[in-house]
C-alpha positions in Angstrom: 29.4 -21.1 16.5 29.5 -20.2 20.2 25.8 -20.4 21.2 24.3 -19.4 24.6 20.9 -20.6 25.8 19.2 -18.6 28.5 15.8 -18.4 30.2 15.2 -22.0 31.3 15.9 -23.8 34.6 18.8 -25.5 32.9 19.8 -29.1 32.1 19.7 -32.0 32.6 16.0 -31.5 32.2 14.1 -32.0 35.5 11.1 -29.6 35.2 9.2 -28.9 32.0 9.1 -28.4 28.3 11.6 -25.6 27.9 14.2 -27.6 29.9 13.6 -30.7 27.7 13.9 -28.4 24.7 17.2 -26.9 26.0 18.6 -30.4 26.6 17.6 -31.9 23.2 18.7 -28.9 21.2 22.0 -28.2 23.0 23.3 -31.8 22.9 22.5 -32.0 19.2 24.2 -28.7 18.4 27.3 -29.9 20.3 27.3 -33.1 18.2 27.4 -30.9 15.1 30.5 -29.1 16.3 29.2 -26.0 18.0 30.2 -24.8 21.4 27.0 -24.4 23.5 26.5 -22.9 27.0 23.2 -23.4 28.9 22.6 -21.2 31.8 21.2 -23.2 34.8 19.5 -22.4 38.1 20.3 -25.8 39.6 24.0 -26.7 40.1 25.1 -29.9 38.4 27.8 -32.2 39.6 30.1 -31.3 36.7 30.5 -28.1 34.6 30.1 -30.0 31.3 27.2 -32.5 30.6 27.2 -34.5 27.3 29.5 -31.9 25.8 27.3 -28.9 26.8 28.8 -26.2 29.1 26.7 -25.6 32.2 26.8 -22.1 33.6 25.2 -22.1 37.1 24.0 -18.7 38.4 21.9 -18.1 41.5 18.3 -16.8 41.5 15.5 -15.6 43.8 13.3 -18.5 44.7 10.0 -16.9 44.3 7.0 -17.5 42.1 7.2 -14.1 40.4 10.9 -13.4 40.4 12.6 -16.7 39.8 12.8 -16.6 36.0 13.4 -12.8 35.7 16.1 -12.7 38.4 18.0 -15.6 36.9 17.7 -14.4 33.3 18.9 -10.9 34.3 22.1 -12.4 35.9 22.5 -14.7 32.9 22.4 -11.7 30.6 25.0 -9.9 32.5 27.3 -12.9 32.4 26.6 -13.2 28.6 27.7 -9.7 28.0 31.1 -10.5 29.7 31.5 -13.9 28.0 30.2 -13.2 24.5 28.6 -15.7 22.2 28.1 -15.6 18.5 24.4 -16.0 19.0 22.0 -16.3 22.0 18.7 -18.1 22.2 16.3 -16.9 25.0 13.3 -18.9 26.1 10.1 -17.6 27.6 8.3 -14.4 26.4 8.6 -12.9 29.9 12.4 -12.5 29.2 11.9 -10.2 26.2 13.2 -7.1 27.9 16.6 -8.8 28.6 17.2 -9.5 24.9 17.8 -5.8 24.2 21.1 -5.5 26.0 22.9 -8.3 24.1 21.4 -7.1 20.8 22.7 -3.5 21.5 26.1 -5.2 22.3 26.0 -6.8 18.8 25.1 -10.3 20.0 22.3 -11.6 17.8 19.4 -12.8 19.8 16.5 -15.1 19.1 13.5 -15.3 21.5 11.2 -18.3 21.7 8.1 -16.8 23.2 6.2 -20.0 23.9 2.4 -19.5 24.3 0.2 -16.7 25.5 1.4 -16.9 29.1 -0.8 -14.1 30.5 -3.8 -16.4 30.2 -2.5 -18.7 32.9 -4.7 -18.7 36.0 -1.7 -18.9 38.3 -0.6 -15.3 37.6 -1.9 -12.2 39.4 -2.8 -9.0 37.6 0.7 -7.6 37.8 2.2 -10.7 36.3 -0.4 -10.8 33.5 0.4 -7.2 32.8 4.1 -8.0 32.6 3.5 -10.8 30.1 1.3 -8.5 28.0 4.0 -5.8 28.0 6.6 -8.5 27.2 4.6 -9.5 24.1 5.0 -5.9 22.9 8.7 -5.8 23.9 9.2 -9.0 21.9 8.3 -7.1 18.7 11.5 -5.0 18.8 13.9 -6.2 21.6 15.3 -9.4 20.1 16.7 -9.8 16.7 14.0 -12.3 15.8 11.0 -14.0 17.4 10.4 -17.8 17.3 7.0 -19.4 17.7 6.5 -23.2 18.0 2.8 -23.2 17.0 1.1 -21.7 14.0 -1.7 -20.4 16.2 0.8 -18.4 18.2 2.5 -17.2 15.0 -0.9 -16.0 13.8 -1.5 -14.3 17.2 1.7 -12.2 17.1 0.9 -11.2 13.5 -2.7 -10.2 14.2 -2.2 -8.7 17.7 1.1 -7.0 17.2 1.8 -6.9 13.5 5.0 -9.0 14.2 6.2 -11.7 11.9 7.9 -14.6 13.6 9.8 -17.7 12.5 7.9 -21.0 13.1 10.0 -23.8 14.4 8.1 -26.7 16.0 9.0 -28.6 19.2 10.5 -32.0 18.9 9.8 -35.5 20.1 11.5 -38.9 20.3 9.8 -41.6 18.2 9.1 -45.2 19.2 8.2 -47.0 22.3 10.8 -48.0 24.9 10.6 -51.7 26.1 11.3 -51.2 29.8 8.6 -51.4 32.4 10.6 -51.0 35.7 8.9 -47.8 36.7 5.5 -49.3 36.0 6.3 -52.2 38.3 7.3 -49.8 41.1 4.0 -47.9 40.7 1.9 -51.1 40.5 0.8 -50.3 36.9 0.3 -52.9 34.2 1.2 -52.2 30.5 -1.9 -51.0 28.7 -3.8 -50.9 32.0 -3.8 -47.2 32.9 -4.7 -43.8 31.7 -1.8 -41.3 31.8 -1.8 -37.5 32.5 1.4 -35.6 32.5 1.7 -31.8 33.2 2.6 -29.3 35.9 -0.2 -29.4 38.5 -1.6 -26.0 37.9 -5.3 -24.9 37.3 -5.0 -24.2 33.6 -3.7 -27.7 33.1 -6.8 -29.2 34.8 -5.5 -32.2 36.7 -8.4 -31.8 39.1 -10.9 -32.0 36.2 -9.2 -35.1 34.9 -9.3 -36.8 38.3 -12.9 -36.1 38.8 -13.8 -37.3 35.3 -12.0 -40.5 35.8 -13.7 -41.2 39.2 -17.0 -41.4 37.2 -15.5 -44.1 34.9 -16.4 -47.7 35.7 -13.2 -49.5 34.9 -10.5 -51.6 36.8 -7.8 -49.6 35.0 -5.9 -46.9 36.9 -5.1 -43.2 36.4 -1.5 -42.0 36.8 -1.4 -38.3 37.4 2.3 -37.4 36.8 3.6 -33.9 37.7 4.3 -31.3 40.3 4.5 -27.5 40.6 6.8 -25.4 42.8 4.2 -22.7 43.8 0.8 -24.5 43.7 0.7 -26.5 46.9 -2.8 -25.6 47.8 -4.2 -26.6 44.4 -2.1 -29.8 44.4 -3.7 -30.6 47.8 -7.1 -30.4 46.2 -6.0 -32.7 43.3 -4.8 -35.2 45.8 -8.0 -35.2 47.9 -9.5 -38.4 46.6 -10.3 -41.8 48.2 -10.3 -43.6 44.8 -7.6 -46.4 45.1 -7.3 -46.5 41.3 -5.6 -43.0 41.2 -1.9 -42.7 41.6 -0.1 -39.4 42.1 3.7 -40.0 42.5 4.8 -36.5 41.6 7.1 -35.6 38.7 8.9 -38.4 36.9 11.7 -37.8 34.3 14.1 -39.6 32.1 13.6 -43.3 31.3 10.7 -43.7 33.8 8.8 -41.0 32.0 9.4 -42.6 28.6 8.2 -46.0 30.0 5.0 -44.4 31.2 4.2 -42.8 27.9 5.1 -46.0 25.9 2.8 -48.4 27.8 -0.3 -46.3 28.6 -3.8 -47.4 27.6 -4.5 -43.7 26.7 -3.0 -40.3 27.3 -5.1 -37.4 28.5 -3.9 -33.9 27.6 -6.0 -31.4 29.4 -3.9 -28.2 29.1 -5.6 -25.1 27.7 -2.9 -22.5 27.6 0.4 -22.4 25.7 1.8 -23.2 22.3 2.9 -26.6 21.3 2.9 -28.7 24.5 5.9 -31.1 24.8 4.1 -33.8 26.7 1.4 -34.0 24.0 3.8 -34.6 21.1 6.0 -36.8 23.2 3.0 -39.0 23.9 2.2 -39.1 20.2 5.8 -40.0 19.4 5.5 -43.0 21.8 2.4 -44.1 20.0 -0.1 -43.3 22.7 -3.9 -43.1 22.1 -4.4 -39.4 22.7 -7.4 -37.5 24.2 -6.8 -33.8 24.0 -8.6 -30.6 25.2 -10.0 -29.0 22.1 -8.0 -25.8 21.8 -6.6 -24.5 18.5 -3.0 -25.2 19.6 -3.8 -28.8 20.7 -5.8 -29.5 17.5 -3.0 -28.1 15.4 -0.6 -30.7 16.9 -2.9 -33.7 17.0 -4.9 -33.3 13.8 -6.9 -36.5 13.1 -4.6 -38.6 15.4 -6.5 -38.0 18.6 -9.9 -37.5 20.3 -10.9 -34.0 21.3 -12.9 -33.2 24.5 -14.1 -30.3 26.5 -14.9 -29.8 30.2 -18.4 -31.2 29.8 -17.8 -34.4 27.8 -14.5 -35.7 29.2 -16.2 -38.5 31.3 -18.1 -39.6 28.2 -15.0 -39.5 26.0 -13.1 -41.7 28.6 -15.9 -44.2 28.5 -16.0 -44.2 24.7 -12.3 -45.1 24.5 -12.8 -48.0 26.9 -15.7 -49.2 24.7 -13.8 -48.7 21.4 -12.7 -51.7 19.5 -9.0 -52.6 19.7 -8.7 -52.1 16.0 -9.9 -48.5 16.3 -7.5 -47.8 19.2 -4.6 -49.3 17.3 -5.4 -47.1 14.3 -5.4 -43.9 16.4 -2.1 -45.0 18.0 -0.5 -45.5 14.6 -1.7 -42.1 13.3 -0.3 -40.4 16.4 3.2 -41.9 15.9 3.2 -41.3 12.2 2.2 -37.6 12.7 4.9 -37.1 15.3 7.5 -38.7 13.0 6.5 -36.5 10.1 6.2 -33.2 11.9 8.2 -33.2 15.2 11.7 -34.7 14.6 14.3 -33.3 17.0 16.9 -33.5 14.3 14.8 -31.3 12.0 14.2 -28.9 14.9 17.9 -28.7 15.5 18.6 -28.0 11.8 16.1 -25.2 11.8 17.7 -23.5 14.9 21.2 -24.1 13.5 20.3 -22.3 10.3 18.4 -19.5 12.1 21.2 -18.7 14.6 23.8 -19.0 11.8 21.8 -16.5 9.6 21.8 -14.0 12.5 
């Protein structure tokens, strides 16, 4: 098949979950003999990367127009350079799936989570996301959800059935520690937090909870955000020498950080299946997670839930826990990721879905 993937920032992945998804899926589809084009906002040094065709198009660098402007241009390009099937990411792009569908290009839309609940959006943006949920019920050929709770939401809120396909994760620890050495971290000697630095992901709450913890271990807050500089300034406003905030880290360094943490803190409250959570599980991390239906669905009995009030106590309990108990939680996390979140299984599901369209 000729497959087009639209709605992300592009690959190689250097931002968030959708970009990692685009990279992992497109490369595997190419390995299976398909021709895949990924539409990108950042220009890469070569037009082909690991067999995937990279189509760069410009955008409007603005918090509210970046995604929409680029996806609109990508859609126009798609109509001129037809594919056998197109996969759009991000529910906000629902309206753009109608034109290719009218032009007889089958379209699947991965809606992600309930984006209008994110605190970073103003009223107009939240209204757009709400309207996009409705548009998703008839504009694309089919809707994909990566969490059962989101699948239930679309069925109950809009009467729309969707196809459930989970997110994927690599399984197993990586041996390298070079990025740890650069950051001054010791294996099994730090708590890890990874996410975009935005209010609904609660990095400030995690930092403040850790400051109450009496431990020589460190906290590595990994992440950035393009339109949240004032909030990030608040997160960075600490005098605690145990807290490191080096910004976003990708690739092998990111894998090393996940593989060698003492515990991973997942504080995000909005969205479907969060990539960083299952990636940490796949690396065998001891997981503490904010107790939301989506996070509980992913983690099951392989992690420790918390809420805003008891996070400091939960951090202290993990430090006081026996090594045998910590090892058991790490084993459960990796086993659950292996059983439920294989990238090869995810690729097979999308291959079958796009082929059926």
